[in-house]
N, C-alpha and C positions, 0 to 999 in steps of 0.2 A: 204564685210567689216568684220573686226574681232570684236568679241563681246567685251563688256565692261569688262567682267570677265577676258578674256585673256589679254586685255590691262592692267588691274590692275596688273595681275601677272607679266607682262613684265616691269612694271614700276620700279621694283627693280633696283637701281643704284649700281653698283659695280665698284671699282677702282683697277687697278693693282698696282699703286703707288699713294701716296698722291699728289705728284707734278709730272706732266709729261710735259716736254717741247713741245710746239707746239700743245698740245691737246686742241682743240678749240670747243668742242661740244657745241652746242647752240649759237655759236658766228660766224658762217660762213654764207655766202650769200645763198639765196634760189637756189635750183637746178632748171634748166630750163626744168624740167620734169613735165608734167601735172599730177595731182593726179590720174586721170583716167588711164593714162599710167602706173603709178606706180602700181596701182591695177591690171592691165592687166599683168604686169611683174610677180607679185606674182602668179596670176592664171596660167600663162604659165609655170612657174617652179614648179607648183603644191604645193606651200607653203600654208598650212592650219592653222587653229586655233590650231589643235592638234600638228602640227609641232612646233609652238611657245612654247607650253607647254613642249615639249621634248627638245627644245633648252635650256630652263631653267634648266631642269634636267642635260643636258650636261654641262651647266655652273657650277652646283654644283659639278659635278664629276671632272671638270677640274681646278677649282679655286685655288687649292693648288698645282697645277703642272705646272703653267705658265712658270716658269723659265726652267723647264726640256723641255717643248715643244719648247720654244724659242732657247734653246741650240741645239736641234735637227734641227730645221729649219735653224738657223744661221750657224750651222756646214755644212749643205748641201749647202747653198749659198756660204759659204767660200771655199768649195771644188770644186766649179765650177767657173772658172775664168770668163766665159762669163756672169755670174750673178753678181759676186763681182765687175766687171767692173763698174757697175752703182753707186757704192759707192766710186769711186776713184777720186783723185784730178786731174784735167785736166792737169796741168803742169807737175806733177811728175809721174802720173799713179799709185800712191800708195793709198791704202785704207785709208779713213778718219775715224779714230777710233771714234772720237766724233760724227760724223754723224751716223755711224753704231749704236752707243749706244743710241742716241736719237730716231732713228727710231725703235730700238728694244723695247723701252719703249712704244711707240705708238702701236706697233704690239701686245704687251701684252695686252694693253687696248682694242685693236680691238677684241680680243677673248671675253672679258667681254661684249663689246657692241654687238657682234654677238649673245651672249647667253641671255643677260639680258635686253637689251633695247627694248622698244616698237617700232615696225616697222612703225613709223609714219613719218610725214613731217620732223621733226628734224633729224631723223635717215637717211632719204633720202638725206637731205641736206649735212650731214656729209659724207655719202657714195660718193656723187658726189665730195665733197672736196678732198677725198682720190684720186679719179681719176685725178683731176687737179694736185695733187702733184706728180703724176707719169708722167704727160704730161709736155711738155716744158712751158706750161702756168704758172705753179707754182713750178715745181721741183727746189729744192735747196733754194727756198725763205724762207721756214719755218726755216731752220737751218742755213741759210746764209753761204752756202758753194759754192765753185767753182768746182762743179762736172759735170759729164756728163749731158747734157741738157734734155734728155728724156729717159724714159724706154719704149721701143717699146711695142705695144699692144700684140704682139705674146707671150711675156713672162708672161704677166698678165693672158692670157688665159691658158697657159701651167701650171701656178701655181695652177690652180683648182685641178689638181690631187694630187700633193704632199701634199698640205695643207688639203686635204680631207682624203687621204689614211692613212696618218701618225697619224691622230687624234684618230682612233679607239682603238689602244692599251692604250691610255691615258684614254679613256672613260671606258675601262675595268678595268684598274688599279684604277680608281677613285671610284670603288664600284658600278657602275651602274648595276642594276638588269638585268639579261639576257633577260627578256621579254621587257626591255626598250632599250637595246643596239642598235638594228638595227633601231628602230624608231628615236632615238637620232642621230645616225650616218647619217641617210638619211635626217633628218632635217638640220643638219650641212651642208651636201652636197648641199641641195637646197639653203641654205642661201649664201654659197660661190659662187655658180653660179649666183644667183641674184645680188650679190654685184659686181662681175666682169662685169656683163652686164651694171651696172650703171657706173662703172669705165671707161667703154669703150666709154661713151658719148662724152668726149672731142676729141676723136680720129676720129670720123666718122660724116660726114655731113649727112649721110643716116641712122643715128641711129634710 
């Protein structure tokens, strides 16, 4: 279990924008993941108290670069038709601009939540909710669009690398001290892996 000191540090709440459509932190159903299994996931990915401290440092380095990070990520998705496909309208096959925009805002907030939130039951519940919104169980419902029904699990797993590898230059640009850079980067990597493992829950009976 993480210490009270680290929990207090991670309690800092940050927002990408004042109003974010469909951002329902603290308002979603409980994840069907036992607390002891959640702790074992953290242990298995080697997420420590020190990592949470370095995630906060990562957040301080990234907080003024969110739009640039999203521009990079969205540019990459937009340049790969097999990824952009999951944001297209079923009937026409054309990208749904409003859908992309709303998801972008929540993606920006995800960066803040990854860095500044306490990794507790509320965080777990929302991580599970994100998984549901990629699965046919809840995809399209938040934004009320008629898009592709599910994002296959393989793309969530593959996303681990680009979302991790591309963050290091932003950590450097954000003024993170050299002695902190690798630790912050590795903490980010661990968190992304942990979250994708949680997102995978709706996809697998053998989770």
